[in-house]
Phi, psi and omega in degrees: 000140178289159176287109185292340181281341181273115182292146174290124183297136181202128175249130182231156177301133178281167173291161180300323180300324179291321178299314182293323176297318178300317180292327178295319179300322181275001178078020183273321184209150177267125180269117179276156177299324180297318180296317180298317180295321182295315184285342179287352181276346187225158181279340185224161166238125175239125181297143176294150010265016180294149177248144174279123180291139175279161184234050179255021174286178181300134177060022177077010180287150176291125179301141182257147183296307187199162173201160176215160184282177176099148180298134177092344177284145187229148170267133185236145173287136177295125184201191179291151177286156178288151176111211186298318180300322180293317182300309183290322179295316181287327175302316180296315182295309183292327176301333180275333188243347181289160175279065187297324188274355187272347180204173188287331182291129182277158177296327179298321177296317180298311185287332175295320178294317179298320180297322177296321178295317180294316177298324178296328177293338180263004181272101186292349179283344181271106176235026186302311185299315181294316181298321179293316180297318178297317181296313182296314182290329175293321182289316192240349179075211182286168188232060177300134177309134179082356182279157175298323180298325177299310183295320178295320179295318179298316178298322180296318179296313181299315181295316181296314181297317182289329182274329190247341188252112179296139173074001177256141177238119182249143180200178178235158173232141189289146177218126174274131186227155171280167171234119171247124182245133181288312184059200184285146180202154180199160178216125178237135176255127181277121181227096186303333182281349177279151183308319181266358178080359179203163179231130175278125181258145173294140178204159171221124174299144180278142182304139181078358182296150170284166176278164169281163170302159179304131183093347175095183178242128176238125182194166173289157181250131177249112178284138171225162185238358180196165175293329179295317178295321177302314181295323179295321178292320172065187184301324185299329180259324189276321187305133178082002181241174175255130179270136174241120176272114180241118189210150176285150176280106179247023183120143185300317182296333182275335189247347182294341181298330181290321176291317185288315190248357188304314183295317180295321180291315182291328179300329180300332186251017173087015178294150179269336180192172180227135168248135183238125174301136186300145181274088182201153179301158187300332182290343177269057194289338183246009180265157179235135184236136177266195181155172185282146175224157176284126185297129181233185179273357179234152182286157181221137181220155178258141175230166184286161175304314183298317181287327175298316178293323178300312180298319181293323176297318176301316180300313183292321179292319178294320180296325180280351180064040186298315175194172180294337178291337186265095182261159177297142180295131180223136184229160167241120180252128177236124177221131181244037183294152178223145177234129176238117181287141177044054189290321185199166172267120177246213187202151158274149174258131182232137178229123184247140165244110188294133178292151186278335183234322181233068186295339180285344179266138194235133166252116189260128176244137188205162169203162181269146187265333180284158177220180171277174185269024176233153187061206176235004179066032179291320180275313183244099357230038177306318181296322179294319179292317181285335171302312180295318178299313181294323177299316178295321179296319178299316180293321181296336180276356177286163180292331183228129175288151175294166185297321181260161180288135170265123179240126173263129173238124173258105191285143171267148166065028175296325190294339182236296190239001182054039179297327181296314181292324179289324177295320178298316181297316181297319182291327186248018188297335177275358180242009185299326180293346176272356176274106186278338181194150176223134180232140177229143173240116179207041176221028181094146178242104177236220175284144189289139173253311181151208185240142167253126193248143165245095186199171178297146186300326178301316178293317179303312182298319183288325175290331173300321179298315176301312184299323184289340188240346190251342194266338174054216185289348176297322184083176178092011183268005180286146176226134175223155178266148177206193176256176185301321185295342186266354184273333180155140184295321186279328180272359182303320181295326176290318179301317184289348176252025167098359180279127174300135188231155176215142171258128180274124186240153181242173177265140177297118184287347180281317189230003180073011181291140177263162177308134181093346178269157182304136175066017180302318187272357188298318182301313181302315186280357170290333185245353187294124176060033185230166177299339182279359177283085182238172183299334181295342178291333185262128176269127186297329181280324174296319179299318178296315182296320178294322178297320178294322178295314178296320178298322178297312177300313183298318181293316179301317181289315185287340184262001180292000000 
């Protein structure tokens, strides 16, 4: 456990009154009583003619100027234009609010570095992050925890960073992980009116699921739409049958409970197995998505939206006695999954850029490195991990490193038990108070929106000021408050031990929706945990712009 009495080090921009008092001490300016009273009314001072953006939009998000649909279109925070106006405007602004007197590095140096990062985000010739992600996933494929491909991919990242990236040091730290193997699996629906009498349905066993008995499970299917309906039907209807959860996708947080808990709930009433409609927007009607489930005594599998509806239509027609052709839906499910506890020692991947003045203090950037065994995990969460790597690489290419260390962590085992984040915490638990900030990206990397924070309101407010004035046309300057659970699964343990945390969020490239707006998450969940999670989901220019945005945030925080 960290020493709770030791405060987490943090430097923040002072109020204007504090700046003027400092200057008065140095004989630069006389602070009048009127000025002190005036500045005590507000949290910030912004030099005219800039305006402080209000934050009365939905959920406290910074209102956005405009947006339009289509891939590559971006919603941007109203701010200074890129170029000369931005340089001079931001120099003036940061000169007024930075902690200039607290360390040797001048505010001008900080903002000059930030401007280079922002300009780098607009340099379309830089496609390094995308090319690296494409190369790794082409070479090794997906990175299921405990797989050989995971270890080969981790070695490739460490080798590439150490050989090609100046000022970065890459290494691994051990993590003990389980092994869940899908092995062979199949699902057939019996349809007497079809030429072969049955239809093979697409399916994916859910992670951690038990196997079926040898030869599979064959039974009728009972559709339900909620846990309440399941309980109402009870043992008399459910026992000896297979339960199918069929529900509309109304958001991942609202529907993931059926995948996670469905088998355990159905098992209570004597079900032999569970089928779960895939967690994806309605337009992905024929895709199947896997994901983690709570291990139960009965097997669990995911099926497509279209097949879930097909089975339910069969059920309703048979129940209505429409004709002899309409029989109750009956399936044979075969799954040969295996689970081995503590199967092997694997690793987290870590990349450090040493701080110039306080190297023991850490600003952590992260995404998880493991994926499911379908697709190649380019979006979930290869892009998040490589986003952090590219942000660190951009910072490492500057003339001056920030005062604090930038640390990239590519987490192992996020998809099931978060063994990677817990191993990191155990290894560094006596240094947690030196972690000044932690950021995670695990909701897709498209054009940058900004950060959702779990931190003290004073810090939230002050970072809003930075975001509103520094990011310009690059985007990514939005700040919103949330709780610990919303910033990221892997950094949650750090957040709960006092580290200020942020989740890096993007804009939906299909419709320009921002976090908190309707259908914001739909694009991401079309490819999430599916065979379609390929490198083509990621746009190389969006990845670069987001990396520059994350690098800007990281540099501002690490250089305070």
